[in-house]
Every structure is written in structure tokens, then in C-alpha cells.
C-alpha positions as CSV (number, residue, x, y, z in Angstrom):
1,X,114.7,58.9,140.1
2,X,114.5,56.0,142.5
3,X,110.9,57.0,143.5
4,X,109.8,56.5,139.9
5,X,111.9,53.2,139.6
6,X,110.1,51.7,142.7
7,X,106.5,52.8,141.1
8,X,107.5,51.1,137.8
9,X,108.8,48.1,139.8
10,X,105.4,47.6,141.7
11,X,103.3,48.1,138.4
12,X,105.3,45.4,136.9
13,X,104.9,43.1,139.9
14,X,101.3,43.4,139.9
15,X,101.1,43.0,136.3
16,X,102.9,39.6,136.6
17,X,100.7,38.7,139.5
18,X,97.7,39.3,137.5
19,X,98.8,37.0,134.5
20,X,100.1,34.3,136.7
21,X,97.7,33.9,139.4
22,X,94.5,36.1,139.0
23,X,93.4,35.6,135.2
24,X,93.9,31.6,135.4
25,X,91.8,31.4,138.4
26,X,89.0,33.6,136.6
27,X,89.2,31.3,133.6
28,X,88.9,28.2,135.5
29,X,86.0,29.8,137.6
30,X,84.1,30.6,134.3
31,X,84.6,27.1,133.1
32,X,83.2,25.6,136.3
33,X,80.1,28.0,136.3
34,X,79.6,27.0,132.7
35,X,79.8,23.2,133.4
36,X,77.2,23.6,136.1
37,X,74.9,25.5,134.1
38,X,74.7,23.0,131.3
39,X,74.0,20.1,133.4
40,X,71.4,17.7,131.8
41,X,69.2,14.9,133.6
42,X,71.1,11.5,132.9
43,X,74.6,13.1,133.2
44,X,77.1,10.9,135.1
45,X,78.8,13.1,137.6
46,X,81.5,13.1,140.5
47,X,80.9,15.3,143.5
48,X,83.6,17.1,145.6
49,X,83.1,14.4,148.1
50,X,83.9,11.8,145.5
51,X,80.4,10.4,145.1
52,X,79.9,9.1,141.6
53,X,76.4,9.2,140.5
54,X,73.8,10.2,137.7
55,X,71.6,12.9,138.0
56,X,68.0,12.3,138.1
57,X,66.4,15.7,139.0
58,X,67.8,19.4,138.6
59,X,66.5,22.5,140.2
60,X,67.7,26.1,140.2
61,X,70.5,25.5,142.8
62,X,70.0,21.8,143.7
63,X,70.3,18.4,142.0
64,X,69.3,14.9,142.9
65,X,71.7,12.1,142.0
66,X,71.3,8.2,142.1
67,X,74.5,6.8,143.6
68,X,76.0,4.1,141.6
69,X,76.9,1.7,144.4
70,X,73.5,1.1,146.0
71,X,71.1,3.2,143.8
72,X,70.2,5.4,146.7
73,X,69.0,9.0,146.0
74,X,70.9,11.8,147.3
75,X,70.3,15.8,147.1
76,X,73.4,18.0,146.6
77,X,73.9,21.6,145.9
78,X,75.2,22.4,142.5
79,X,78.1,23.9,143.9
80,X,79.0,20.5,145.2
81,X,79.8,19.3,141.5
82,X,83.3,18.6,140.9
83,X,83.1,16.9,137.4
84,X,80.6,15.9,134.6
85,X,81.7,12.9,133.1
86,X,79.0,12.8,130.1
87,X,80.6,14.1,126.9
88,X,77.8,16.2,125.0
89,X,78.1,16.6,121.3
90,X,77.1,20.3,121.8
91,X,79.6,21.2,124.4
92,X,82.1,23.6,123.0
93,X,85.4,21.9,122.4
94,X,88.8,22.9,124.1
95,X,91.8,23.9,121.9
């Protein structure tokens, strides 16, 4: 009897961990990937290093941005994007 109870306990524990930790992380990761795929030239962005700029060129894995402060051009990997500050009309709206 106690062996069956332990198995049920672990199954419930794993289900709780999935819904509280793994599922939200996957959703956030999917949203970040979608944001990086929907970048356009001219978008205002912030990198993970805190650099604000405007995209002037896009390639498959990289982007060239122009910084706001001194208008210098910098090349970054797309994964280094933290936030897109430009709002597009065709972007899906959050509920």
C-alpha cells in the first residue's frame, strides 16, 4: 500500500513541477524566438548588455545596429536581443 502511495506522490510532484516551472519557461522561450524571427530593419531594440539602438541590417544569425548615443555601428548575434521596443501592427496581441 505504501509503495503505491509513494508512486502517486512522485507523479503528482512531477506534474506540479511541470506546470509551475517547465511549462512557463517553454512559453517564454517560444515568445523570445518569435520576437527574434519577426525583427525588421528600423526596429528600436535593447540588447542583453543594455545597449539601445536601431537595426540597420539583418542576416540569418546576426544584426547590425546603430547605437543611439554616438551613432556607431555594432554587430550582434540575434540571441543577444533582449527587447524589441517597436510595436508592429501585424504583431499578435497578448490577451
